[in-house]
N, C-alpha and C positions, 0 to 999 in steps of 0.2 A: 103875827095878825096877815103878814105875808103870804103864806101857803093859805089861812083861811079867803082873803081876798082871790086867789086865785085860784082857789077847787074847780070853782065851776067852768072857767075855761078849760082846765087841764081835764077834768070830766069829759068836757066834749071833746077835748085831741082824743082820749081814752076810746070812746066809745065810738066815734069816726074811723078809726083802727080795729078794731073788732068787729064793726060791720063791715070791714071790706080786706078780708084775710088775704095774703098773698106769701105764696112758698118760697123759698130762696132764691137768692136770684135773680127774683122776679116783683120785687116788693117797690115795683113805680108807684102806684096810690101812695104808700106809706111814706117812703121818700120824700113824697110834693109835700104830706103833710105836715112832717116832721119840718122840712126845708122852708116853709112857706112859716109857719108859728115861729121859728128860733130869725128868721127875717123880721117879722111883725114884732118880735121882743126888742131885736140890735139891727137896725137899718142897715149898722155900717158891720155886721157881720161878717169875716171872712170863713170858708165852707171849703173845705177840700171834699171832694167827693173821690172815690175809689171801689173799682170791681162791682160796677152795675149797677148798684145800687147803695153801698157804703156813705156815710157823710163823718166829717171829722172839724171838731172847731175846739177853737181854746179859751180860756179867762185867766189874763194875769200873762207878765213877757219879765223874762231874766228874772229867773228863781234858780236858785241849786237844785230843786226837783220836778219833777214832772207827772202829777198821776192820771191815770186813764180811768172815767167813769164810765162805763160799756154798757150801751143796750142794745137788745137783738129785736131785730126786722121782724123778724116770719112767723109765718103761721105754720103746724101741722098738717098732715092730710090726714081728713076724717069725714069724709064726705058725710056720716050720719051725724054730726053735732048739731043740737039746736039748730046753729048760725053758720055751717059750711057756705061755701060758694058754693051753688048748684052746677057752674062751668067747671071749678077746676078742684072743688072738693077741699079746698084748704079750709082751717078752722083757729080761731087762735086757742084753743083749750088747754095750752101750754103755759098762758099769760104772758106772752111775750109781749101783746101789745100795753098791759101794764106795765111794764118796765120802760117802753119808752114814752109812756105818759109821764112816769115817775124822773128819770130822765130830764124829759123838759122842765117838769115844775122843778127840780133843782136850781138849773141852769138859769130858768124866768128869776128863781131867789136870790143867786148868785149875782145877777147883771144886776135886776134892779134896785138891790138892797145895797150892793158895792160893796159885798163880806169877801171878797174873793180878793182886793186888792190889800186886807191886810192880811193876807195868808204866805205863810215865809213856801209854799210851790204853786203850782199853774196847773190848772185843772183843765183838762181834755177830755171832751164831751165825743165818743168813739160810739156811734151808731153804725153796729154792724149785720148783714145780711146771711142767711144761709148758716143759721148754728143750729136746725136742725135736720140729722142726717138721715134724706130721703131726695123720692123723685130723681134717683141716682139717673136715670137715662136721659134727662134733660141734661142734668150737671156733665156728663162724659159728653155729649154733645158739644157742650162751653169749651173741654177741654181738648176735644180736636180740634177745635177754631180756632184754641191758642189764648180762648178768654179769660181763661181760670186755669190752676193750679191741681187746687186740691178742691175736694167737695166740701168741706165747710170754711165757713167764713172768715172764722179766726184766724186758722193757719193761712189763710190768703192772703189776709190785712198782712200780716208778718211777713210771709213774702215778698209784699209790696214795698215794707218798711212802714208800712202805719206806725209800726212799734219802737218803730228804732230811735226817738227819741222819748220814751216812754221809759217812767222809775218802776211803777208799781201798777196792781189795776186793781177796784172794784166791781164786779158784776152783782146784777141782785136777782130775784127770780122769786115766782109765787112759790108758795107751799105746798104740795098737795096733800089733798083729802080732808076730811070735815076737822079741822083746828077750830076750839072754840071761843080760847082765848086770843085778843090781841096779842100775838107773837110774831119776836124773829127767831131767825136758826143760823148759827154761823157754825165752823169747823167740821162740818160734815163732807165726807168722801164722795167723790164720785168714780166709777168703775171707768174703766178703756174698753176699745173693742176693736174686735176686727171684723171684715166682712169676710166670708171666705164663699165660694162657690166652687160645686165640683160637678161637671160634667159627666156622668154615666155612659159610655158608648158601645152599646151591642150589636146585634144582627136582627134585621127586622126579616120576616117569614109571615106568610097565611096562618092565624092564628090556629085555624081546622085543619087547613088540607098539611100542614105542613111547621108545626110547631116545633119536631124535634133537630132540626139543626138551625132553631132560632139562637141567640141570646139575650136575653129579656134585661133590657136596662131598665125598666121600672122593678125587676125583682134586683136589681143589685142598688137600687136606692133604697128598697127598702129594708135590706138587709143592713146597709147602712145605718139606716134609724134603729135598728135594734141593737147594732154595736153600740152608738151612742147611748142606748136609755140602758145598756148593761154597764158602760163604761164611766157612769156619771159617780159611783161610787168611788171612783180613782181621783176626783178630784177633791182639794181641800175645801174644808168649811171656811175656812178663813177668808179663802180668795172671793168665795159667793159668785164661783162660775155662773155663769149664765149660756145658754144658747137655744136656739129655736129653728131647726130646719120648716123650711117649706120647699114645695115645689114651685120652681120659677118658671118653666118652659119644657115642652114635651110634645111629643110627634103621637101622643097615643090614641089609639081608637079601636075599638073590642072587634076586630078583626085582622085586627094584624100585631106582630110582637111588635113593642116598642123599642126600636133603636138607638133611641137616645133621650134622656134624662134630667134634667136641671136642678139642683138640690143648694139651698143659697141658706147661710146662718149667719144671723152677727154670731161674735164671742166676745163675751165679756169677762171681765176677771178688775183686780185691783193692783196689780204689780202688771209691769210691761213682761218679767221675766219670767212669770207663770200663764202669762196669757200665750206666749212664744213656745210653755212648753205644750198645756195642750193643744194649742196649733198641730203639733208636734203628732199627738195621738187621734187628734182627729183623721189629718193627714191621713198616717196608720189604716183607721177603719175603715175608710173609703177604699185605697189603694186595694184592702182586705177582701171588700164587699165587691169590688172587682172582680180580683183577679177568682175569686171563689166558684165566682159564674161563668169565666173564662169571657168577660171584658175589660174594658179598659175604663180610664175614668181622669180626665182632665183637671186640673187643679189651680183657680186663681183667688189671689188672696189680693184683698183691696184694705188699706188703711183706713181706720175710723177712726177715733179719738184715742189721744193718752189719759190714762188715769190722771183724776186733781185729787191732789191733795191740799187744805187750805193752808196760808200759813198764817201758822198761831202767831206770830208777833202782831203783825198786823191786827188783829183780831182781837185783841187786847185793848184796843182802843175801840172796836163796836161793845167790848163788852164796859169798858168806863162808861161809854154813854147811855148805855142800859142801865148801869146802877144810877146816873144821874136823871134819870126819865120817867117820869109820873103818869105817862102814857099808854104806855107797851106794860103790858100785864105778866109777859112769858117770854123766856131766852132758851130755846133749846139748842143743847151741844152733841156734838160726837155722833150724830147716825152715821152709817155706814151702807151709802145705798146703790143699788145694781144698776141705775140708770147712771145714761152716761151724757158729756158735754165738749165741748171743744174748748171751754177755759182750761180743761188741762193739758191743751197744747201750750195755749199762752201761758200758763205754770211753769214748764219746761223754762222758758226765756225770764219769768220775770216773775216778783211775788204777786199772787193773787188771792183774795177773797171773796166770799159768795155772800150776800146776805139775803136770803130770804125772809117774804112776810106772808103771814095769814091775812085772809079776809076772802077767800074763797070758798064755793061750795063744794059736790062732785068729786067723778074721781080726773085727775089728772091725766089729759089724754083720752079722757073719755067723753062720752055722750053729754054727759050733763055736767061739767068742768064750766064754771061760771062764779063771777067776785059776787059777792053779796055786803059786802061793808065798803065800800068806794072811799066812804069818809078816813076812813084807818090805810087804804092803800092811795090812796092820790093826794091824801094832806097830811096826816099824821109820819106814815112813814118816810115821804121825802122831807118833812121838818125834823126827823129824830137822823136821818142822813145827814142832815145839815150839824146838826150837832156831834156827829161821829168828825166829820170833816172840821169841826173847832178841837174835839181831841187831839186830833193829828196834827194841828199846826203846831208848828217848831216845834214838835216833841218826836219826827221821826227818827231815828238812828241810822243815818247811811250805812255805816259799817254791816248791818242787818238786812240788806237786802242783795242783792244778785242781777248778773245780767249774763244773760247766753244770748247768741247768735241764731237768725235763722240756720244757718249755713250746719249747725252744729243741731239744732232742731232735724234739716233734712238727712245728718249722716243716721240719728237717731232711727229716724222713722225708717228709711230706706232698710234698717238692718233687722228690723220687727217683720217688714214682710217678706225681706228675704230666707 
């Protein structure tokens, strides 16, 4: 009954966050909404703050295990969305606003019912900024000011030690696309990715008077795009490689041969080794395209996120809860998805699962994305999560968990960028 009774207040919080979307490391209104709600539920609560807008709080003490329930605070840059912020272009068309409300619904239930007191593990709620990989100029300014080290919120939290006392983690996410049944999804994988920048450098001359001594940087970039197109047949289908080259910067005008142009692309794949292999092919294509037209190219590689493969052992408890549940119609499994997320980075450090939920219409990250079944999203699904916690209670085999350090993670990502 508790989830039914708190539905209206949780839905109000969700609507408030949806109406006030904010980009990563800028979620100050969202942070205040979360903070104020938690304080209203538990006036004695202790809340740790991290990386500009992140929040962390726990229920339970002196337990052998500590698991994190993670919610993501940020919105997407989507200025054409029906509910986009007119000044920033931010919009909650990825569903993170619903994650936050679900996390708060679960916290409120556990605190008011005191159910957590009987659990064999401690539960830590972590509200993380900046999951979406965007607004990079702003994040680079934070890096220059030594305010952050990583573009993504979870890697930054890993670096700050936020996850040092955590043994495993549960994330949630909206299911993209029109799923007509009330459904949950588990055991899907996400791609990892790098971000590549290629600055082609030529020689500017007057386009009419003296094109003969020029070195056309735009033509180099065009040749590069042709090379990428022809080279796609060399990418393994099983790796689901995705690239999307775009022009990021140029000095072009109609009467001057352009002497520089920067092309950027993400590079997505299902495994670290294959991403590194394709990165070499992209770099070779850029070098060859520049050389063919007597120019040069400068190459910059930024670390995106690691591939995410969910922990199947922990997802067995989700399946058990589903089989015992009469409110959820379908469970979806084993999809391979080319989207990425920083849950992959956290899953390097510890076991992580991501339970997705239906209740939305429109295209995820699209102009028409919106929730259409709020009862399922904000009442039934949080109740299902509480049932998952019950299945886990006292049944986690610690020998099947693993833990790595941030230092080990840093060695890995540095090797990828190199």
